[in-house]
KOLNUTI-528861 format. One record per residue (C-alpha): x, y, z. Coordinates in pm, 1 decimal. Example, Ala and Ser with C-alpha at 12.3 -4.5 7.8 and 13.67 -1.06 7.14 Angstrom:
% residues 2
<atom <1230.0, -450.0, 780.0>>
<atom <1367.0, -106.0, 714.0>>
//
This chain:
% residues 366
<atom <-1079.3, 6963.7, 20775.6>>
<atom <-1304.2, 7159.2, 20539.9>>
<atom <-1295.7, 7098.2, 20165.2>>
<atom <-1160.3, 7443.3, 20089.5>>
<atom <-878.6, 7391.4, 20340.6>>
<atom <-799.5, 7050.8, 20185.6>>
<atom <-777.5, 7195.6, 19835.4>>
<atom <-568.9, 7490.6, 19948.4>>
<atom <-328.4, 7271.6, 20148.6>>
<atom <-287.9, 7032.0, 19855.1>>
<atom <-218.5, 7314.7, 19610.7>>
<atom <14.4, 7507.3, 19839.6>>
<atom <223.9, 7207.3, 19940.8>>
<atom <275.0, 7099.7, 19581.9>>
<atom <313.1, 7434.4, 19407.1>>
<atom <550.6, 7565.1, 19673.1>>
<atom <776.4, 7266.1, 19596.8>>
<atom <809.1, 7340.5, 19224.2>>
<atom <773.6, 7718.0, 19185.7>>
<atom <1046.6, 7946.1, 19318.5>>
<atom <850.6, 8253.0, 19425.5>>
<atom <781.0, 8441.2, 19746.5>>
<atom <564.9, 8250.4, 19994.0>>
<atom <307.5, 8530.8, 19998.3>>
<atom <275.8, 8509.9, 19620.3>>
<atom <224.5, 8133.0, 19625.8>>
<atom <-27.0, 8155.2, 19909.5>>
<atom <-233.3, 8417.0, 19728.2>>
<atom <-215.2, 8221.1, 19401.8>>
<atom <-334.1, 7901.7, 19573.5>>
<atom <-613.8, 8086.6, 19751.7>>
<atom <-732.5, 8225.4, 19419.4>>
<atom <-724.3, 7880.1, 19257.9>>
<atom <-909.9, 7727.0, 19552.9>>
<atom <-1184.1, 7987.8, 19530.6>>
<atom <-1225.2, 7945.7, 19154.7>>
<atom <-1240.1, 7566.2, 19180.8>>
<atom <-1509.7, 7560.3, 19447.8>>
<atom <-1717.3, 7860.1, 19339.2>>
<atom <-1718.0, 7769.6, 18966.8>>
<atom <-1696.2, 8145.4, 18921.9>>
<atom <-1454.5, 8415.6, 18816.9>>
<atom <-1619.9, 8692.9, 19021.2>>
<atom <-1402.7, 8802.5, 19311.4>>
<atom <-1685.1, 8818.7, 19565.7>>
<atom <-1788.3, 8460.8, 19492.5>>
<atom <-1427.2, 8342.8, 19497.9>>
<atom <-1380.8, 8513.2, 19835.9>>
<atom <-1676.7, 8319.7, 19980.6>>
<atom <-1483.5, 7993.5, 19927.2>>
<atom <-1150.0, 8094.3, 20077.9>>
<atom <-1032.0, 7889.5, 20377.5>>
<atom <-933.4, 8197.3, 20578.8>>
<atom <-1125.5, 8418.8, 20816.0>>
<atom <-1213.8, 8780.9, 20747.1>>
<atom <-1486.6, 9007.1, 20621.1>>
<atom <-1597.3, 8953.5, 20264.0>>
<atom <-1461.2, 9292.1, 20154.1>>
<atom <-1122.6, 9218.5, 20312.9>>
<atom <-1097.1, 8882.9, 20135.6>>
<atom <-1187.8, 9041.2, 19802.9>>
<atom <-920.3, 9302.6, 19859.5>>
<atom <-663.6, 9030.9, 19925.7>>
<atom <-740.2, 8869.1, 19592.0>>
<atom <-737.5, 9208.6, 19423.7>>
<atom <-392.9, 9289.6, 19568.1>>
<atom <-255.6, 8973.3, 19411.1>>
<atom <-404.0, 9060.6, 19073.3>>
<atom <-270.4, 9417.7, 19095.4>>
<atom <81.3, 9316.8, 19200.9>>
<atom <306.7, 9425.3, 18913.7>>
<atom <604.7, 9248.6, 19071.5>>
<atom <454.8, 8911.2, 18984.6>>
<atom <603.6, 8781.9, 18658.8>>
<atom <348.8, 8545.4, 18504.7>>
<atom <604.8, 8379.4, 18281.3>>
<atom <849.5, 8318.0, 18568.1>>
<atom <576.8, 8165.4, 18784.9>>
<atom <452.8, 7938.3, 18505.5>>
<atom <796.5, 7850.0, 18368.9>>
<atom <847.1, 7524.2, 18568.6>>
<atom <507.1, 7402.9, 18448.7>>
<atom <592.0, 7493.4, 18088.2>>
<atom <919.5, 7309.2, 18119.3>>
<atom <757.1, 6991.7, 18250.8>>
<atom <485.7, 6987.7, 17983.3>>
<atom <729.8, 7052.8, 17698.1>>
<atom <976.8, 6795.0, 17829.4>>
<atom <703.6, 6532.5, 17837.1>>
<atom <575.4, 6622.6, 17489.9>>
<atom <925.9, 6631.9, 17343.3>>
<atom <991.3, 6267.5, 17425.9>>
<atom <824.1, 6180.9, 17096.6>>
<atom <1057.5, 6407.3, 16900.2>>
<atom <781.0, 6635.2, 16771.5>>
<atom <550.0, 6894.5, 16926.1>>
<atom <259.2, 7086.0, 16776.8>>
<atom <201.2, 7438.8, 16903.8>>
<atom <-127.8, 7616.5, 16835.0>>
<atom <-129.0, 7995.3, 16812.8>>
<atom <-463.8, 8162.0, 16863.6>>
<atom <-651.1, 8464.0, 16994.1>>
<atom <-970.0, 8447.2, 17199.5>>
<atom <-1185.5, 8746.1, 17300.9>>
<atom <-1256.7, 8828.2, 17664.6>>
<atom <-1484.9, 9133.6, 17635.8>>
<atom <-1474.4, 9457.2, 17441.6>>
<atom <-1136.3, 9488.6, 17269.4>>
<atom <-969.8, 9270.8, 17533.5>>
<atom <-837.6, 8940.6, 17406.6>>
<atom <-587.6, 8675.3, 17503.2>>
<atom <-320.2, 8578.2, 17253.5>>
<atom <-186.2, 8238.7, 17354.7>>
<atom <47.9, 7966.5, 17240.6>>
<atom <-75.3, 7625.9, 17350.2>>
<atom <39.5, 7270.2, 17303.8>>
<atom <-186.8, 7014.9, 17136.2>>
<atom <-297.4, 6742.4, 17376.7>>
<atom <-567.3, 6475.7, 17343.3>>
<atom <-816.9, 6678.2, 17139.9>>
<atom <-756.7, 6973.8, 17369.1>>
<atom <-482.7, 7233.9, 17395.7>>
<atom <-297.3, 7343.8, 17708.1>>
<atom <-166.1, 7702.1, 17742.0>>
<atom <209.4, 7755.8, 17755.4>>
<atom <245.5, 8132.4, 17726.7>>
<atom <3.4, 8419.8, 17671.3>>
<atom <-39.7, 8793.7, 17649.0>>
<atom <-355.1, 8994.5, 17715.9>>
<atom <-408.2, 9266.6, 17457.6>>
<atom <-645.3, 9561.6, 17459.8>>
<atom <-685.1, 9678.6, 17101.5>>
<atom <-902.9, 9618.5, 16800.7>>
<atom <-776.4, 9423.3, 16503.2>>
<atom <-524.7, 9144.1, 16472.3>>
<atom <-202.0, 9088.1, 16664.2>>
<atom <118.1, 9194.1, 16491.3>>
<atom <417.0, 8977.8, 16402.0>>
<atom <634.3, 9137.9, 16672.1>>
<atom <391.1, 9030.3, 16946.4>>
<atom <363.2, 8680.8, 16801.5>>
<atom <740.1, 8641.9, 16779.9>>
<atom <786.4, 8776.8, 17133.8>>
<atom <584.7, 8490.0, 17282.1>>
<atom <739.0, 8225.9, 17057.7>>
<atom <1087.3, 8338.1, 17163.7>>
<atom <996.5, 8270.7, 17526.0>>
<atom <959.2, 7901.1, 17442.0>>
<atom <1290.9, 7857.0, 17260.2>>
<atom <1503.9, 7776.1, 17568.7>>
<atom <1239.4, 7532.4, 17694.7>>
<atom <1236.4, 7312.5, 17382.6>>
<atom <1512.8, 7049.0, 17367.6>>
<atom <1743.2, 7059.5, 17067.0>>
<atom <1649.2, 6822.9, 16788.0>>
<atom <1276.0, 6832.7, 16858.4>>
<atom <1060.7, 6909.5, 16555.2>>
<atom <832.4, 7207.0, 16619.4>>
<atom <517.8, 7262.7, 16411.9>>
<atom <327.2, 7590.4, 16447.7>>
<atom <-43.7, 7576.4, 16364.4>>
<atom <-254.4, 7888.3, 16322.1>>
<atom <-535.6, 8054.0, 16134.7>>
<atom <-528.0, 8357.2, 15907.4>>
<atom <-430.3, 8598.8, 16185.2>>
<atom <-80.7, 8446.6, 16178.6>>
<atom <-13.3, 8453.9, 15806.6>>
<atom <226.2, 8750.9, 15808.8>>
<atom <544.7, 8715.1, 15608.6>>
<atom <734.3, 8849.8, 15910.1>>
<atom <627.8, 8556.0, 16125.3>>
<atom <684.8, 8300.6, 15849.4>>
<atom <1031.7, 8441.5, 15787.4>>
<atom <1113.9, 8419.5, 16159.1>>
<atom <996.4, 8057.1, 16175.4>>
<atom <1226.7, 7978.6, 15881.3>>
<atom <1528.9, 8117.4, 16066.9>>
<atom <1452.1, 7898.6, 16369.2>>
<atom <1400.3, 7582.3, 16167.6>>
<atom <1042.2, 7553.5, 16292.4>>
<atom <771.7, 7425.9, 16060.5>>
<atom <423.0, 7564.9, 16012.5>>
<atom <70.7, 7494.4, 15894.6>>
<atom <-99.0, 7831.9, 15860.8>>
<atom <-428.8, 7909.2, 15696.7>>
<atom <-434.1, 8196.3, 15447.9>>
<atom <-722.8, 8390.1, 15299.1>>
<atom <-890.0, 8307.2, 14970.4>>
<atom <-787.3, 8644.2, 14824.4>>
<atom <-415.9, 8573.9, 14882.0>>
<atom <-215.8, 8598.7, 14560.6>>
<atom <-13.6, 8302.2, 14435.6>>
<atom <230.9, 8292.7, 14147.4>>
<atom <145.5, 7998.3, 13926.7>>
<atom <375.5, 7784.3, 13711.8>>
<atom <340.6, 8033.1, 13426.5>>
<atom <464.6, 8321.3, 13637.2>>
<atom <118.5, 8477.1, 13658.5>>
<atom <-26.5, 8605.1, 13986.1>>
<atom <-372.4, 8471.2, 14066.9>>
<atom <-586.4, 8469.9, 14379.8>>
<atom <-627.9, 8133.1, 14550.2>>
<atom <-1004.4, 8150.1, 14508.9>>
<atom <-950.3, 8151.9, 14132.5>>
<atom <-826.1, 7793.3, 14146.8>>
<atom <-1197.5, 7705.5, 14138.6>>
<atom <-1211.6, 7400.9, 14364.4>>
<atom <-1535.8, 7211.5, 14399.9>>
<atom <-1681.3, 7075.8, 14727.9>>
<atom <-1509.8, 6748.3, 14817.4>>
<atom <-1196.6, 6830.1, 14615.5>>
<atom <-839.2, 6844.2, 14754.2>>
<atom <-520.8, 6952.2, 14578.0>>
<atom <-157.6, 6995.3, 14681.3>>
<atom <72.4, 7255.0, 14527.9>>
<atom <450.8, 7253.6, 14575.4>>
<atom <705.7, 7530.5, 14530.9>>
<atom <477.0, 7831.7, 14488.1>>
<atom <522.8, 8195.9, 14587.7>>
<atom <263.3, 8391.4, 14786.4>>
<atom <174.5, 8757.9, 14842.3>>
<atom <213.4, 8975.4, 14535.8>>
<atom <341.5, 9283.5, 14722.3>>
<atom <617.2, 9101.4, 14913.3>>
<atom <664.2, 8759.1, 14750.0>>
<atom <761.6, 8475.4, 14985.4>>
<atom <860.9, 8130.0, 14880.2>>
<atom <896.3, 7876.0, 14769.8>>
<atom <625.1, 7740.6, 14998.7>>
<atom <371.2, 7463.9, 14959.3>>
<atom <-7.0, 7461.6, 14973.3>>
<atom <-263.2, 7205.9, 15083.3>>
<atom <-608.4, 7310.3, 14966.7>>
<atom <-924.7, 7121.4, 15053.8>>
<atom <-1296.4, 7190.6, 15035.5>>
<atom <-1475.1, 6964.1, 15276.2>>
<atom <-1835.9, 6895.3, 15187.3>>
<atom <-2066.9, 7100.8, 15405.6>>
<atom <-1810.8, 7381.1, 15452.1>>
<atom <-1868.1, 7728.7, 15309.9>>
<atom <-1542.4, 7721.5, 15115.9>>
<atom <-1195.4, 7568.4, 15092.1>>
<atom <-914.0, 7571.8, 15346.1>>
<atom <-588.0, 7713.4, 15209.2>>
<atom <-302.9, 7585.2, 15426.5>>
<atom <51.7, 7706.1, 15363.9>>
<atom <346.7, 7500.0, 15486.8>>
<atom <722.1, 7494.6, 15451.0>>
<atom <720.0, 7113.3, 15425.5>>
<atom <580.6, 6904.4, 15139.0>>
<atom <205.3, 6960.5, 15119.5>>
<atom <15.3, 6633.4, 15159.8>>
<atom <-261.2, 6474.2, 15363.3>>
<atom <-43.9, 6501.7, 15672.9>>
<atom <-51.6, 6880.6, 15633.3>>
<atom <-430.1, 6876.3, 15663.9>>
<atom <-419.0, 6632.1, 15954.8>>
<atom <-188.4, 6869.0, 16141.8>>
<atom <-401.0, 7172.2, 16067.4>>
<atom <-716.1, 7003.3, 16199.1>>
<atom <-546.0, 7005.3, 16539.4>>
<atom <-608.4, 7382.6, 16548.7>>
<atom <-971.6, 7304.3, 16629.7>>
<atom <-859.9, 7151.2, 16958.7>>
<atom <-790.3, 7496.3, 17099.1>>
<atom <-1158.1, 7581.5, 17060.2>>
<atom <-1228.4, 7305.1, 17312.8>>
<atom <-974.2, 7460.7, 17549.4>>
<atom <-1141.0, 7800.1, 17510.6>>
<atom <-1473.7, 7635.1, 17593.1>>
<atom <-1327.2, 7486.7, 17911.8>>
<atom <-1177.2, 7820.3, 18012.2>>
<atom <-1504.6, 7999.2, 17938.3>>
<atom <-1863.7, 7879.1, 17960.9>>
<atom <-1793.4, 7507.5, 18002.7>>
<atom <-1596.8, 7544.1, 18321.9>>
<atom <-1374.5, 7832.4, 18433.6>>
<atom <-1556.1, 8140.5, 18294.4>>
<atom <-1267.7, 8375.7, 18206.7>>
<atom <-1505.6, 8559.7, 17973.5>>
<atom <-1722.4, 8665.9, 18268.4>>
<atom <-1453.2, 8866.6, 18444.1>>
<atom <-1521.3, 9232.6, 18514.3>>
<atom <-1151.3, 9314.7, 18509.1>>
<atom <-1033.7, 9566.5, 18249.7>>
<atom <-660.2, 9592.9, 18313.2>>
<atom <-455.2, 9363.3, 18088.5>>
<atom <-194.8, 9273.8, 18353.9>>
<atom <-463.3, 9180.8, 18606.5>>
<atom <-643.2, 8962.7, 18355.4>>
<atom <-308.8, 8800.0, 18275.7>>
<atom <-252.2, 8709.4, 18641.8>>
<atom <-605.8, 8576.8, 18660.6>>
<atom <-531.6, 8367.5, 18351.4>>
<atom <-217.4, 8241.3, 18526.3>>
<atom <-430.2, 8094.6, 18807.2>>
<atom <-677.9, 7951.6, 18556.2>>
<atom <-399.0, 7794.6, 18349.2>>
<atom <-241.6, 7617.1, 18647.4>>
<atom <-585.1, 7497.3, 18755.0>>
<atom <-654.1, 7381.3, 18399.8>>
<atom <-330.0, 7184.0, 18382.5>>
<atom <-414.5, 7020.4, 18717.6>>
<atom <-759.5, 6915.5, 18593.1>>
<atom <-625.3, 6791.5, 18258.2>>
<atom <-351.4, 6597.4, 18435.5>>
<atom <-598.5, 6443.6, 18679.8>>
<atom <-838.1, 6343.5, 18402.5>>
<atom <-553.2, 6178.3, 18212.1>>
<atom <-427.7, 6011.7, 18530.6>>
<atom <-775.0, 5867.3, 18600.9>>
<atom <-806.5, 5729.5, 18245.2>>
<atom <-452.4, 5588.7, 18255.7>>
<atom <-545.1, 5383.3, 18562.6>>
<atom <-869.2, 5251.3, 18416.6>>
<atom <-1097.8, 5443.8, 18654.0>>
<atom <-1283.9, 5650.0, 18396.6>>
<atom <-1610.6, 5461.9, 18445.4>>
<atom <-1626.4, 5593.0, 18802.7>>
<atom <-1705.1, 5941.8, 18670.5>>
<atom <-1822.7, 5877.5, 18312.2>>
<atom <-2074.4, 5647.2, 18149.1>>
<atom <-1933.3, 5305.8, 18075.7>>
<atom <-2131.5, 5243.4, 17756.3>>
<atom <-2098.1, 5594.8, 17612.5>>
<atom <-1817.2, 5842.0, 17668.5>>
<atom <-1984.2, 6177.2, 17728.8>>
<atom <-1735.2, 6396.6, 17909.7>>
<atom <-1392.7, 6537.5, 17830.1>>
<atom <-1062.2, 6480.2, 18007.8>>
<atom <-1105.1, 6823.6, 18169.2>>
<atom <-1442.2, 6733.4, 18321.2>>
<atom <-1322.6, 6385.7, 18419.2>>
<atom <-1052.7, 6555.9, 18623.4>>
<atom <-1300.7, 6800.1, 18775.6>>
<atom <-1550.4, 6528.4, 18867.4>>
<atom <-1281.8, 6302.7, 19010.2>>
<atom <-1155.1, 6570.4, 19246.6>>
<atom <-1509.7, 6659.4, 19355.9>>
<atom <-1574.4, 6290.5, 19433.5>>
<atom <-1253.7, 6268.7, 19633.8>>
<atom <-1364.2, 6571.1, 19833.7>>
<atom <-1711.1, 6426.6, 19891.0>>
<atom <-1564.1, 6095.5, 20017.4>>
<atom <-1286.7, 6258.8, 20223.7>>
<atom <-1022.1, 6077.8, 20016.2>>
<atom <-670.8, 6208.7, 19938.9>>
<atom <-654.3, 6455.4, 19651.0>>
<atom <-426.0, 6365.2, 19362.3>>
<atom <-225.6, 6652.1, 19218.3>>
<atom <12.2, 6681.7, 18925.5>>
<atom <104.7, 6932.5, 18659.1>>
<atom <244.2, 6717.1, 18379.9>>
<atom <63.1, 6562.6, 18084.5>>
<atom <86.7, 6204.6, 17961.7>>
<atom <213.6, 6241.7, 17607.2>>
<atom <440.1, 5938.7, 17651.8>>
<atom <491.4, 5656.3, 17899.4>>
<atom <776.8, 5818.9, 18090.6>>
<atom <691.8, 6184.1, 18165.6>>
<atom <914.7, 6391.9, 18394.2>>
<atom <838.3, 6357.4, 18764.5>>
<atom <607.7, 6645.1, 18847.7>>
<atom <325.6, 6471.1, 19031.9>>
<atom <212.5, 6404.7, 19384.6>>
<atom <-82.9, 6266.5, 19582.8>>
//
């Protein structure tokens, strides 16, 4: 059996068992994932060259294109069982950290995503492709967050982590109504009401490099005051200026530790772009088509992250990474492991859960 047939069969057998969609949809999705995995490309012609089905190149490209154009495919419904498994596993610890972020594709096209923090990476849970200049609005941000509400078990602490794009009072007010916590960076020119009732800009606090302060019970935004909220402000040596992190919980060193997790999503973007899956090289322009492409990439990404974690958990990391110096990420460990299994004609491991805790939900297979 050829390698592309092995990958396709593994994906189809497993995904068909957990995702309730039409067989034709699942087949096309698994073909697309197979082509991306083997071609290391996002270009449809190169993906088509790796498909385990017969046909002229143009016909195979058209098959992929029909899947991407199919407006009847609901990305969220397809991905929902995977979301549920990841969130269930993460929630076993009683607390999850969700990173909100926007990454450019090309031109004005960008992907707004909500991802879950995982082992110095982030894994996408829900996304929306947007074609417009400027920042996303609170309504769009809230729309995606609302999708996750029924997936998160009651009693689990939720912490939202984001940069200045997500500092709107509308979003912060919505988070308050849901009982979700936040660590959101605000701009240096944001106004704060001090203990004397005077409004000053945060930059006027005049921190020095290496200095950190915590402020409790302040109000922000002069035009539409919100509060009381708390601020963790730090100026790390070597940085151009301070971080101003607003939170609804007491501001302390833990606030800064949580916010640093936002950097993990940059590693995910690297994996999904130049370091592995190349979403930024797509020639697609339609937002819905890019979203369905991102669906295939996200499932593939979860598979590779799961496999890398699974390899490490079993003590086999040194088979694909240096023993004396750890050079490669969980994502690339997973990729290399599967390529080695293909090269040695060994069974392919597959799973779509992440090992946050010792007893994740059963969503794996070999």
